[in-house]
VEXDOTI-140330 format. One record per residue: residue in three letters; x, y, z of N, C-alpha, C, O, CB in turn. Coordinates in steps of 0.05 Angstrom, whole numbers, plus 5000, padded with zeros to 4 digits. Each point is the difference from the previous one (the first is absolute). Glycine has a CB too. Example, Ala and Ser with C-alpha at 12.3 -4.5 7.8 and 13.67 -1.06 7.14 Angstrom:
% residues 2
ALA526448865156498250245000501850245000502150005013494149775012
SER503150444961501650245001498550225014501050225004501449654953
//
This chain:
% residues 346
MET066253044027502950075004500750234982499550004976501749525037
ILE499950694999500850244985502849954987501949925014495450385017
LYS502949744943502549974986501650265002498950214993499149444976
VAL504550335040501650245006502649994984501249794998496750245048
GLY502950204944502650034987501650215014498950205010499249654946
ILE504550115045501850205012501950094978501749844990498049965057
TYR500150454945501850114979502350155013499650225010496549814957
GLY506249845032502450115013500249875028499650135020500050314955
ALA501249305025499849855025502649925012500149835018495750004965
SER506450285008502649915010501150175022502149935012498849894944
GLY497950415051500950175021498849925027498749805002501850574965
TYR500149795053499049945027496950005002498849835012505450375006
THR494650004968497150015001498849774985498049885008502250624995
GLY501049424974499049774985500349755017498249835000503050394957
GLN501049755057500349775017497949995022499049795006505950224985
GLU494650225021498050015021497249944990498449865013504450475011
LEU496549764952497549934987499849704997497949885006501950564970
LEU502349445014500049714996499849855026498449815003504450254956
ARG498750035061499849875027497249995011499149795010505550364999
LEU494050074988497350025011497949864982498249865009503150575013
LEU498949614951498049904982500249694997498049884995502150554981
LEU502249465028500349714998498549855022499449764998505050314980
ARG494950075043498549895022497250135002498649955020505749955004
HIS495050254956497350135001497949784993500449864980501550605006
PRO496049525030498149784996498350024975498749814991501250145057
MET500050304940498250044977501350134977498750124983497749925049
ALA506349934966501550124978502049804989501249845015498250625005
GLU501049544954502049844987501850184983499150144983497849455017
VAL505750395005501950164984500549854974501049785000501250415041
VAL497049934936500349874974502350104984500949864981494250085019
PHE506050295007502550084987501550205018498850155015499249774939
ALA504650085042501850195013502250074980501249824989497950005058
THR501350444949501950084979502650115011500050115022496149984948
SER506049885015502650125006501749994975500249784988499550095061
ARG501550354943501849994978502649865007501049844985497050594998
ARG503149645040502649895008499949705004501949864994499150585028
PHE496849464989499849715007498249854981499049785007501950345041
ALA498649984929498149874981500849714995502349944995496950514983
GLY498849385024500449714996501049855024500049765001501050364953
LYS499950025067501049875024497749965020498050135000506550094993
ALA496049585024498049945021499950245020502050135005498949374990
VAL496750555015499750225019501949985023501050205010494249844976
PHE505249715024501749975024502950074994501650045020495349614996
GLU504050384959502750084995500550295007502250085007498049584956
ALA497750505035500250285009499150035029501050185014498149974939
HIS499149675055499050015028500349735013498149855001498550514985
PRO505849585024500549745012498149935023499649765005505150304982
SER494150135026498249945022497549864990498549885016503250525008
LEU497849604950497649884989500549734987498249884988500050575004
ILE504249445012500649744989498149785011499649995024505250154971
GLY494149704987498149805009497250095003498249845005505549955017
LEU495850474975497350115004498650074974497650045000504050145043
THR499949834935498750064974501749894978502549995001495550435018
ASP500749504959501349914976500250224979500949954977497549585032
LEU500750714997500050224981502850064989502049985014494050205010
ARG504049904951502450114988499550284990497850064992503749484994
PHE500550635016499750274991499650024970501349854985501550305054
LEU495450024953499650064972501350284994500150175017495749554981
ASP505050314977500650274990498150044976500749954977504350045038
ALA492650114991497950014980498850284999499750125021499349394986
PRO500450594969498650254998497349995015498849785001503550314955
ALA496950135054497450015015497749894983498249875010503550525016
GLU498449674948497949914982499749704999497849894996502950524977
ASP501649455030500049714998498849865024499149774998504950274973
VAL496150095052499049875025497550135011499049915021505749964989
ALA494350344977497850155011497549845005498550065018503450344959
GLN497649405006497549855002500249765019498149865004500850284950
SER503549815057500449765016499450045030499849805014503650064953
ALA496250385041499550065029497650185004499450164982505549785027
ASP493850035013497850175008501050265012498950224996498149385011
VAL505250375009501250235014503050004994501349795000495250195037
VAL504550264957502950034995501250205019499150225003500249664948
PHE502850025063501550185017502450104984501449844987497249915055
LEU501950514959502350124987502050075021499750205014497549984948
ALA504949665040502250065019502450104985502149884999496249765033
LEU501350594955502050124982501050265011498850125017498949664944
PRO504650315029501050265009498250244992498549984980506249835017
HIS495550415018498750244992500850074971502449984993497450185055
GLY498349924936500750084972499749774981499950044975503150305043
THR497049414992499749774982497149905000499049924979505749955031
SER493950145013497249915001498250154980498249894988502650005060
MET499750374949498350174983500049914971498250064985502650325046
GLU501349474961500149894973498549744998499049924978505450305015
ILE495349635029498949735000497150005009498349854989506249975020
ALA494850345012497449995012497750044980498049855002504150325039
PRO498150014940497750044982499449754983497749964993503550525005
VAL500849354997499549764984498149825016498049904988506550134990
PHE496149925047498349825016497350135006497949864999506249945021
TYR495950464985497450135006498250004976497649945003504850355030
LYS498649774944498450004976499149734991498149964985504350455001
ALA499049385024499349724994497849905019499249774999505450154983
GLY494650265037497849935018500949865026498449915015498850054946
ARG505550035043501049885025499750195023499850244997503549494976
LYS496750165051500250165024503050045006501549815001494150015018
VAL505150434985502950075002500550125027498650185010501749904941
ILE501849825062501050125025502950074996501849834998495049905030
ASP503750534971502750114993501450085026499050175015499449994940
LEU503949725050501550065024502150224997501550065018497849474995
SER500850594963501950234996498550255007497750005008504849764955
ALA498950475034498850265006498650124976499050235001504549845033
ASP496449794943499250124975497150104999499450184985503949534994
TYR495050185038497250095000498950095027497650025004501749664958
ARG502550365057499250085027499150295001498350075017504849595001
LEU498050514966499450295001497950064979500349954977504450165039
SER493150024993497850054983500550244981498750024979498249795056
ASP504950374973500550234984502549954983502249955010495850355026
LEU501649724938502249944981502450195004502349924999494349914968
GLY502850425037502150205004501849945024502450024999494750324980
THR501649575043501549935024501749764995502349995008494150205021
TYR502549614957501649764994502550084984502249925006493649794994
GLU503850454979502250064982502150185014502350004992494649954969
GLN502250205059501950175015501949825016502450075003494250305000
TRP502449415008501649835017501349764986502149915008494950235029
TYR501749774942501049754987500850034971501549844990495649925041
GLY501950444955500650034972497549944983497849975010506949904999
ARG495750134965497749974981498549745004501249795005501350494962
HIS494949745032498249765002499249914973499150164983499349995062
ALA501949584949499549894974497149934995499249964977505449885024
SER493850135020497249924996498150155019498749885017502949674969
PRO498450725012498350155018497049954998498550055018505050304979
GLU495749534980497249954997498949785019497649985004502950154948
VAL501449715059499249795019499850105029498749885017503449794952
ILE499250565037500150105027497250025013499749925023504450334965
PRO493849864998497450025013498849745009498249995017501150424956
ALA501549375014498949745007501149885026498949825012500450104939
ALA503150195057501449885023498850095027499650245004504649754968
VAL495349825045499150065027502249955020501349784999494050094988
TYR505350325030502149975019499349805021497850025013503650464980
GLY500349325011499149765014500849965029501549825007498750004950
ILE498850355061500249945029497249915008498250165004505650185005
PRO495849394995497349905005498650125024497650045000503949544978
GLU500150465043498850105025498750284996498250075016505249675010
LEU497350404954499050274996498250034975498150165000506050005022
TRP496449684957498550034976498949734989500149944976502750465013
ARG496249445030499249734994497949984978500249844982500950045065
GLU496850294955497849984981500850084972499249884980497650215057
ARG504950114960501050084974501749774988499949954976500150545038
ILE501649395003501749784990498349774990500649894979502950245054
ARG494449804981498349774992498950044972499649814985499250125063
GLU500650324945498850064974502050044978499350044977496950165047
ALA506449804982502050074981501149764985499649775008501650615022
ARG500149684948501449794984503050064998501549844989494350084985
PHE505050315036502850084999500750135027498850205008501149884942
ILE502049795064500850095027502950114999501849864991495049815031
ALA503550574987502750115005500849935028499150135019500250264948
ASN502349415036500849915027501850205013502050084987497649444999
PRO499950575039501550215012502949945005500849765001495050385020
GLY505850074983502849965008500249915029498050025015503350334951
CYS501049565041500449895027500150225021498549995020504049634960
TYR499150595016500050225019497250125002499050045023505850064966
PRO493849964989497350125002498049835015498450105014502650124943
THR499249515040498149835014500350045030498050035014502149644948
SER502350335048500450035029499150275009498850035022505149664976
VAL496750524987499350275008497050064998498950115018505750034967
ILE494249784993497250064996498349855020498150125011502749954940
LEU499749685054498549855020500550125028498250005017502149584955
GLY502250515032500650125026498550265006499350065023505149734973
LEU495150374983498750265003497050004994498650185009505750024980
ALA494749604997497250014990497950065021498250164995503349524971
PRO498750215058497850045020499850295009497950085010502749465004
ILE501650624984500050265013500550234980499750245008501849545033
VAL499350164934500950224983497750204993500650234993502849464988
GLY494250225021497750184995498850135025498050144997501149584964
SER502150235062498850105025500850305004501850104988498449445032
ASP498350594998500450285004501950055024500350235008495249864973
TRP505649705030501750045023503049954995501649965018494549915009
LEU504650134947502849994994500750214979498450084984501849435027
ASP502350584990501050204982501149854975502249895001498950445037
ARG497449674940500849844977502450124985501249864983494150015013
SER505550375012502550114988502549915014502250074992495150324994
SER502449455035502349945017501049714997501649915016496750425016
ILE500749524948500649724998502949954992500950094979494349825008
VAL506249945030502849934995500149695001499149885019502750565000
ILE499549444961500149714998502949914997501450094983494049904996
ASP505349835039502749895001499849704995499249865019502550515013
SER499049534944499549724993502749864996501950114991493750014988
LYS504349625029502449834997499249754985498049885006504250315036
SER499549734939499349764983502349805000502350085002494750214970
GLY502349465025501949794995501050024971498850144984499149575050
THR504450164960501350044975498549874976500550074977503749955048
SER494049794980498549884978498350204986499149964977500849615048
GLY499550664988498550214987501450124977498850134983499249975060
ALA504749864955501550114978500049814976501150064979501850185053
GLY495849534970499849814978502449815000501850015016495750334959
ARG502449475005502049794998502350074982502149875001494349815008
GLU503350524974502250084982502350115016499550165019497249934944
PRO505749835031502350105016500350314998499950114979502449455013
GLN498050565032500450295002502150045022499949875020495350254963
MET506650075013502150045019498850065028501049905020502050274943
GLY494950005038499050085026498749795016499650035024499750404955
SER500049345008498749785015501849755002499149795008496550394977
LEU506949845008501949785003500449955030499850185017502549934939
PHE498449645051500349925028502050195014499450095022499649434966
CYS503350535000502050165014499250295003501150155017502349554965
GLU494750395002499050285002497850035021499550215010501649854941
VAL497649715056497750015017500549885028499250115020498049874939
ASP504349805042500449865025501350185021502050134994498449444980
GLU498450435050500950165022499750304996501150165015502149484995
GLY495450444969499550284995497150075003498349835004505650184965
PHE495550255029497350105001500150284989501250185011497549545030
LYS499950334936500350264987497350104990498249854993506550034995
ALA495150385010497850144987500750034971502450024993496250225049
TYR499449774940500550054972497650164989497950015012504949564983
LYS497650544981498050174988498950215020497650045002501149584967
VAL503250505045499250195021499250264987501150084979502149715053
GLY494950354980499150264990497749994980499950154981504750005027
GLY493649664997497649994983500549904972498750094981499550275045
GLN503749454971500749904973498849734993500149924976504150345029
HIS494849595014499149734994497449994984498250165004503949705039
ARG497949974937497749984981497449915012497950044988505449874977
HIS496849985059497549925013498550245013497749975008504449585001
ILE499250684993498750235013497450084986498050035014506550135000
PRO495449874960497450084987497849795004497750075001504950204966
GLU498249485034498049795004498850025028497549985003505149724966
MET499050355051499050035027498350255002497850005012506249775006
GLU496950454970498550255002497449984985498050125009506350134995
GLN495649614974497549964985497949865017497750085002504949914955
ALA498249795056498149845016499250155025497650005007504549584975
LEU499850545032499350145024498350254995498250065016506149785004
SER496250294958498450244992497149914995498150145008505950094973
GLY495649545006497449904995498549935026497650055002504049784954
LEU499850055062498849935026499450255017498050005014504449564985
ALA499350644999499650245017498050204988498950175014505849775002
GLY495050054957498250194987501450274995498650204995497649575026
GLU506450234981501550254995502949924992500849775005496350505027
ARG504349924957502849944991501849955024500250165018499050124941
ILE502149495041501949935021502950004988500549884979495949845045
THR505450404991502849994993501549885024499650095023500050324946
ILE502149395025501449875022503050044998501150074979495249595023
SER505150305020502949985001500749715004499349885020501250604998
PHE500949404962500549715000503049954996501250094981494249825002
THR505749935035502849924998500249705002499349895021502350554998
PRO499349424960500449715002502949935009501850154997494849794967
HIS503649825048502649905010500349714992498049864996501950465043
LEU502549594958500649734993501149855024502150075012498850064940
LEU497749655056500849845022501649764991499649914977496350235048
PRO506049764991501549764993498549745006501049825013503250444996
VAL493349724981498449765002498849944973500050174982498849935066
SER500349664948499149924973497250104993499650084977503249525028
ARG495450415014497350094994498750145023500849965024498849664944
GLY498450545026498550145020500250304997502050114991498749515040
ILE497150524977500050295000498850095027497949905009501650134941
LEU501850165063499050125024499950304996502050134995499949505034
SER495750484971499550294997499250125026498049925012500750014940
THR502850275057499350165023498950274990501450154987502149625043
ILE494050284978498550244989499550195023498949925021499049804942
TYR502850535033499650205021498050214990500250094977504549845041
VAL493450144998498150214992499150165024499349885021499149834941
ASN501650555036499250175022497050005004498550004981505550295011
MET495149725033497250015007499250295006501550155011498649385006
THR497450544976499050275005498650025027499350225008500249834942
ARG500049725063498950015027500949755015501049814988494950454996
SER503949765042501049785017498449754997497550015002504250335030
LEU499649444964498749744999501549805017502450035005496050074949
LYS500249705055501249785015500549774981498749974980499050175063
ILE504249694964500749774984497549824996499749874979505150155037
ASP493549965005497649834997498250104978498649854987501750045062
ASP499650384947498350114979501149914973498549934982500450475047
LEU503749614967501249934975499649704995499449924977504050445029
LEU497049485014499649714997497149934993499549824985504150115048
ASP494650224978497149964994499450064971498649854986500250265061
VAL502350114942499650084972501149784982498649914981501750585031
TYR502149424993501349804983498649735003499649864980504850385023
GLY494949695021498649755004497449984985499449794989502750185056
LYS496450244955497450014986500450004970498649864985499350385053
PHE504149904952500550034972500849734988499149934978502350555028
TYR500249375008501049744990498849765013501149784997503150464993
ARG493649795023498949785016499349754983500149785010498250565022
ASN501049704943499249774983502149924980499549854981495950295025
GLU507049964997502249954981501849775009501250015021498650474966
ALA500349314997501549765007503050055000501549865014494949874967
PHE504550475003502950034997501250255013502350064995497149694963
VAL499050395057501150235015499649945030497849965009501250374953
ARG503249685052499949945029501050255015502250094998498649414994
VAL497450615024500650235017500949915027498649855014498050444961
TYR505849795033501249905025498750135024499250234999505149694976
PRO495649945047499050125025501950225010502350024991495549545021
LYS501250605007501550225011502749895012500149805014495650454996
GLY506449894984502649935010501649814984502349945006495850145037
MET500849824935501449814983500650134973498550174990499249455032
SER504650314966500850104975500949784982501449815009500050635012
PRO497949564953500549774982503049974993501550205000493949854982
ASN505349715011502749924993499949884972498149864993503250065056
LEU500750124934500149874974499649705002498849884982504250495002
LEU498149515036499949715003497149905005499449774996505350245021
SER493650174991497249925007498249984975497849915002502850315042
ILE500449874933498449984975501549864978499049984978498750445035
ARG504749484993501749884979498649774985499049815012505050315016
GLY495849914946498849794983497050014999498849814989505149925021
THR494850475001497150015001498950254986501450184992498849565051
ASN497150264955498650224988499050205020498250174994500549534969
TYR502350295061499150185021501250284998502350034990497149585040
CYS499150594978501150265007499550045030497750005008501450194944
ASP503049835063499850045029500450305007501850124990499849405018
ILE496750585009500050295006500250045031498449895015499050214943
GLY504650055050500250085028499650305003500850154982502349465026
LEU495750475014499350285003501150125027500249855020495650074953
SER504950335026501050145024499450294997499650114978504149555029
ILE496350485016499750295000502250125017500449925023494650044971
ASP506550224995502050155015498650245012499550204986504349654983
VAL495650145057498450215013501550265002498950215002498749445023
ARG505150334975501650245003499850184975500050245001503149515029
THR496850124947500050144974497250014987499750124979505149765015
GLN493349985018497349974988500249884972498950114981499450285047
ARG503249394971500449884973499249705002500749865019503050464971
ALA494749604990499349714998502249864984501150114981493949995021
ILE505749665007502149854987498849734992499149855017504750385009
ILE496349704948498949754990502349844989501550104983494050115006
VAL504749545019502049824989498549784984498449865011504950235028
SER497349904936498649824981502049814987502050104989494450255003
VAL503249395011501949804991498849804981497849905005504650165039
ILE499049894934499149804980502449844990502350095003493750204984
ASP503549485001502049874984499850124972497949984987501849585040
ASN502550564964499850144974499549824976499050094980504150245039
LEU497549414984499649824978497249875000499149894981505750025019
VAL493850115023497449885003497850225000498950064979503149545047
LYS497450514997498050225000500950234983498450164989500149705056
GLY504250184952501050214983500249934971500850174984501749985055
ALA496849614953500249924972498249764994497650034995507150145003
ALA496549585003498649764990497549935016498049934988506449914996
GLY495750185043497749935016497650184995497849914997505349925037
GLN497550434965497850194994498949964972497650034995504550305037
ALA499749604949499149944973498149764999498050004986506350194996
ILE496349615034498349765001497450075015497849914992506249795007
GLN496150475021497650095014498250154980497649965000505050095043
ASN498650114939498550134979498949804980497750034991505150375014
MET498749404987499049794982497649865012498049964986506649974996
ASN495650015043497749875013497550174998497849894995505349885037
LEU497150494972497750184998498950014972497549984996504450285042
ILE499849784942498950034973499049744988498650004980504550385014
CYS497749405018499049734990497849895018499049784995505550144987
GLY494650235037497749915017500849785019498249855009498850284954
LEU505549855044501049795019500150125029499950245003502749544960
PRO497550055057500450105027502650175000502049924990495649685031
GLU502250644992502250194998502649895012502250084991494450285011
ASP503249465017502449905014501049744988501849875011496750365030
ALA500349684936500849744989503050004992501050184987494349764996
GLY506149855026502849984995501850185015502450014995496249864961
LEU500350275064501650205014500049965031500650195015498450134948
GLY500449445045499849955029502649925013500049825016495450044975
MET506750285002502749935011500350115028499150225006502849774948
VAL499449855063500750095027502950114998501749894987495349775036
PRO503550574990502750124999502249805008499649845018498450604991
LEU504349584977502349835006501750145021501350204994498649604959
PHE500050105071501450145022501349795018498649805006498250594992
PRO505649635010501850234995501349974973501650174992499249885057
//
């Protein structure tokens, strides 16, 4: 049994980690931390878990709990993980960080988008954790930078074709929509019920979103050349889910069957990526509560443009589920252990 700790477990991502790990057949949660709820039962912050665990939140320095777990998940805000992660890593623990603090391999790029980095010496140890693309590197790693939610949907959506010679890589336009849980559990005016309900808005318009360099880094690596994207996020009046619609111009005429064949072969052995048949397009409700990434494909013959629709649950494949998928890999467990959920529909 793998002993697991969650450092920063009172938010939505922490709750989702607990929900999944409490039913993981080969993992035991031995600690969960929270400053706000220190000493309180986990179910007081997460009522959905009442009767499922006797855990109480700790407010403990990383040094005090570092030896109690084999694997530590850091569900902390950007800028906070970089202060905590080195403690667990230097103590020999396996670390899976769900913040953005170690996703960017170039320190200058990180500091341009996020500010000063407190532990740059740890950055080279971090492996970017999309298992479908970098499985073997993940297996050998001890520190995983768990990808962002928007980037997971976009990178998986483009990976099969971004290196091909039949698309114009300078033409990538991404239009993504997220549920409000992506903004976290801390109260913010922009994610209050009255601000979101019955509305639909774009934000961080004009290349301002911090996930852009993460997407460009991964896509550039897959393509073998520098990729620059146009990315616009939107906020949906739903609790969870991300739907990314990706547009890319083609340099020669292709049929939809050709595109489906490429994607089908690329993901044929992947348990958590489902490529839809011709004429079908994924819905947020079709992946709700699961670790799936569903992909629908189309070709606009009038404009010679491929259109990819990539859908994930931002709290599962976009956060906690993918983190557990990474844990399974670095611990030598079946990759799908604890992740066999069927979508909740309707």
